Backbone as JSON Lines, residues from 0, in Angstrom:
{"i":0,"aa":"X","n":[188.03,127.08,-85.8],"ca":[187.79,126.4,-84.44],"c":[187.82,127.53,-83.41]}
{"i":1,"aa":"X","n":[186.72,127.4,-82.53],"ca":[186.51,128.39,-81.48],"c":[187.51,128.43,-80.42]}
{"i":2,"aa":"X","n":[187.94,129.46,-79.7],"ca":[188.93,129.46,-78.76],"c":[188.46,128.61,-77.43]}
{"i":3,"aa":"X","n":[189.41,128.0,-76.76],"ca":[189.12,127.02,-75.63],"c":[188.65,128.02,-74.49]}
{"i":4,"aa":"X","n":[187.71,127.68,-73.65],"ca":[187.51,128.41,-72.6],"c":[188.6,128.62,-71.71]}
{"i":5,"aa":"X","n":[188.72,129.71,-70.88],"ca":[189.84,130.03,-70.11],"c":[190.08,129.05,-69.08]}
{"i":6,"aa":"X","n":[189.07,128.41,-68.4],"ca":[189.16,127.48,-67.36],"c":[189.78,126.17,-67.99]}
{"i":7,"aa":"X","n":[189.47,125.89,-69.04],"ca":[190.07,124.59,-69.69],"c":[191.59,124.84,-70.05]}
{"i":8,"aa":"X","n":[191.9,126.08,-70.36],"ca":[193.3,126.27,-70.74],"c":[194.09,126.15,-69.33]}
{"i":9,"aa":"X","n":[193.46,126.91,-68.24],"ca":[194.26,126.68,-67.07],"c":[194.32,125.33,-66.38]}
{"i":10,"aa":"X","n":[193.48,124.42,-66.76],"ca":[193.47,123.02,-66.28],"c":[194.6,122.24,-67.1]}
{"i":11,"aa":"X","n":[194.69,122.58,-68.32],"ca":[195.73,122.08,-69.19],"c":[197.22,122.5,-68.71]}
{"i":12,"aa":"X","n":[197.32,123.66,-68.34],"ca":[198.48,124.33,-67.91],"c":[198.95,123.63,-66.5]}
{"i":13,"aa":"X","n":[197.86,123.57,-65.71],"ca":[198.08,122.85,-64.38],"c":[198.56,121.51,-64.51]}
{"i":14,"aa":"X","n":[197.93,120.74,-65.3],"ca":[198.3,119.24,-65.63],"c":[199.74,119.22,-66.08]}
{"i":15,"aa":"X","n":[200.11,120.06,-66.99],"ca":[201.45,120.1,-67.72],"c":[202.42,120.41,-66.58]}
{"i":16,"aa":"X","n":[202.12,121.38,-65.77],"ca":[203.0,121.7,-64.46],"c":[203.36,120.39,-63.67]}
{"i":17,"aa":"X","n":[202.3,119.77,-63.43],"ca":[202.42,118.56,-62.55],"c":[203.29,117.62,-63.19]}
{"i":18,"aa":"X","n":[203.01,117.39,-64.48],"ca":[203.93,116.35,-65.22],"c":[205.28,116.79,-65.3]}
{"i":19,"aa":"X","n":[205.63,118.06,-65.58],"ca":[207.01,118.56,-65.45],"c":[207.64,118.43,-64.33]}
{"i":20,"aa":"X","n":[206.94,118.86,-63.17],"ca":[207.58,118.7,-61.77],"c":[207.94,117.26,-61.43]}
{"i":21,"aa":"X","n":[207.14,116.49,-61.94],"ca":[207.37,114.98,-61.7],"c":[208.73,114.6,-62.12]}
{"i":22,"aa":"X","n":[209.33,115.17,-63.12],"ca":[210.66,114.96,-63.67],"c":[210.85,113.55,-64.17]}
{"i":23,"aa":"X","n":[209.8,112.99,-64.73],"ca":[209.89,111.65,-65.32],"c":[209.81,111.59,-66.74]}
{"i":24,"aa":"X","n":[209.81,112.73,-67.49],"ca":[209.7,112.85,-68.86],"c":[211.22,112.9,-69.5]}
{"i":25,"aa":"X","n":[211.43,112.28,-70.62],"ca":[212.66,112.32,-71.23],"c":[212.73,113.92,-71.64]}
{"i":26,"aa":"X","n":[213.95,114.3,-71.92],"ca":[214.22,115.72,-72.09],"c":[213.56,116.16,-73.37]}
{"i":27,"aa":"X","n":[213.43,115.47,-74.53],"ca":[212.81,116.0,-75.66],"c":[211.33,116.03,-75.41]}
{"i":28,"aa":"X","n":[210.75,115.25,-74.62],"ca":[209.29,115.37,-74.31],"c":[209.01,116.38,-73.34]}
{"i":29,"aa":"X","n":[209.93,116.69,-72.47],"ca":[209.71,117.84,-71.57],"c":[209.79,119.06,-72.45]}
{"i":30,"aa":"X","n":[210.7,119.13,-73.27],"ca":[210.83,120.36,-74.0],"c":[209.53,120.69,-74.92]}
{"i":31,"aa":"X","n":[209.07,119.59,-75.57],"ca":[207.78,119.77,-76.26],"c":[206.71,120.13,-75.29]}
{"i":32,"aa":"X","n":[206.59,119.62,-74.11],"ca":[205.59,120.12,-73.12],"c":[205.73,121.55,-72.78]}
{"i":33,"aa":"X","n":[207.02,122.02,-72.57],"ca":[207.16,123.44,-72.3],"c":[206.79,124.26,-73.57]}
{"i":34,"aa":"X","n":[207.04,123.98,-74.6],"ca":[206.51,124.64,-75.82],"c":[204.95,124.7,-75.92]}
{"i":35,"aa":"X","n":[204.4,123.49,-75.63],"ca":[202.85,123.48,-75.49],"c":[202.33,124.52,-74.45]}
{"i":36,"aa":"X","n":[203.1,124.58,-73.22],"ca":[202.69,125.46,-72.31],"c":[202.68,126.85,-72.78]}
{"i":37,"aa":"X","n":[203.8,127.25,-73.49],"ca":[204.03,128.62,-73.91],"c":[202.73,128.9,-74.89]}
{"i":38,"aa":"X","n":[202.38,127.92,-75.69],"ca":[201.37,128.09,-76.73],"c":[199.97,128.25,-75.89]}
{"i":39,"aa":"X","n":[199.66,127.56,-74.85],"ca":[198.56,127.6,-74.02],"c":[198.51,128.88,-73.39]}
{"i":40,"aa":"X","n":[199.6,129.43,-72.82],"ca":[199.77,130.63,-72.03],"c":[199.39,131.85,-73.08]}
{"i":41,"aa":"X","n":[199.81,131.74,-74.28],"ca":[199.41,132.82,-75.36],"c":[197.91,132.73,-75.62]}
{"i":42,"aa":"X","n":[197.41,131.61,-75.74],"ca":[196.03,131.39,-75.99],"c":[195.21,131.93,-74.8]}
{"i":43,"aa":"X","n":[195.63,131.64,-73.57],"ca":[194.9,132.12,-72.37],"c":[194.93,133.67,-72.3]}
{"i":44,"aa":"X","n":[196.15,134.23,-72.69],"ca":[196.27,135.71,-72.6],"c":[195.3,136.35,-73.66]}
{"i":45,"aa":"X","n":[195.25,135.75,-74.84],"ca":[194.2,136.28,-75.98],"c":[192.89,136.15,-75.34]}
{"i":46,"aa":"X","n":[192.5,135.03,-74.75],"ca":[191.11,134.81,-74.27],"c":[190.81,135.89,-73.19]}
{"i":47,"aa":"X","n":[191.73,136.02,-72.28],"ca":[191.55,137.19,-71.27],"c":[191.41,138.56,-72.04]}
{"i":48,"aa":"X","n":[192.14,138.89,-73.03],"ca":[191.95,139.96,-73.8],"c":[190.58,140.17,-74.34]}
{"i":49,"aa":"X","n":[189.97,139.07,-74.78],"ca":[188.78,138.99,-75.45],"c":[187.65,139.27,-74.44]}
{"i":50,"aa":"X","n":[187.87,138.52,-73.34],"ca":[186.79,138.86,-72.17],"c":[186.97,140.21,-71.7]}
{"i":51,"aa":"X","n":[187.98,140.92,-71.53],"ca":[188.12,142.32,-71.06],"c":[187.32,143.09,-72.12]}
{"i":52,"aa":"X","n":[187.74,142.88,-73.52],"ca":[187.07,143.83,-74.5],"c":[185.62,143.71,-74.5]}
{"i":53,"aa":"X","n":[185.14,142.4,-74.39],"ca":[183.73,142.18,-74.29],"c":[183.05,142.84,-73.1]}
{"i":54,"aa":"X","n":[183.76,142.85,-71.95],"ca":[183.19,143.46,-70.82],"c":[183.14,145.04,-70.91]}
{"i":55,"aa":"X","n":[184.23,145.61,-71.7],"ca":[184.38,146.97,-71.96],"c":[183.15,147.42,-72.8]}
{"i":56,"aa":"X","n":[182.74,146.53,-73.81],"ca":[181.74,146.91,-74.72],"c":[180.48,146.86,-74.22]}
{"i":57,"aa":"X","n":[180.15,146.17,-72.99],"ca":[178.73,146.21,-72.31],"c":[178.44,147.64,-71.8]}
{"i":58,"aa":"X","n":[177.12,147.99,-71.96],"ca":[176.52,149.15,-71.44],"c":[176.91,149.34,-69.94]}
{"i":59,"aa":"X","n":[177.21,150.42,-69.42],"ca":[177.42,150.66,-67.92],"c":[175.99,150.83,-67.43]}
{"i":60,"aa":"X","n":[175.8,150.11,-66.22],"ca":[174.47,150.21,-65.62],"c":[174.23,151.68,-65.05]}
{"i":61,"aa":"X","n":[173.02,152.14,-65.0],"ca":[172.61,153.45,-64.73],"c":[173.13,153.79,-63.3]}
{"i":62,"aa":"X","n":[173.71,154.86,-63.1],"ca":[174.32,155.22,-61.78],"c":[175.68,154.69,-61.53]}
{"i":63,"aa":"X","n":[176.34,154.0,-62.38],"ca":[177.62,153.51,-62.22],"c":[178.56,154.32,-63.19]}
{"i":64,"aa":"X","n":[179.59,154.77,-62.89],"ca":[180.72,155.3,-63.75],"c":[181.5,154.14,-64.52]}
{"i":65,"aa":"X","n":[181.72,154.53,-65.57],"ca":[182.61,153.55,-66.31],"c":[184.05,153.87,-66.03]}
{"i":66,"aa":"X","n":[184.97,152.81,-66.07],"ca":[186.41,153.02,-65.86],"c":[186.98,154.08,-66.73]}
{"i":67,"aa":"X","n":[187.78,154.9,-66.17],"ca":[188.36,155.88,-67.03],"c":[187.5,157.17,-67.05]}
{"i":68,"aa":"X","n":[186.22,157.27,-66.31],"ca":[185.51,158.41,-66.32],"c":[185.94,159.32,-65.21]}
């Protein structure tokens, strides 16, 4: 299964935050949602890492120094 786009992960985390802040979930469902948020945050971090690695792999335009140069 391909990774979810970062924007979609952020939307899901934002919706979960709104739901949790409402305080209307039973404790067991709130705990499950917090666990889902942790999983989504890990996935978002991995997607950011992928994007950074992909950007680092792109050739540097002529006349521009690469980071770390």
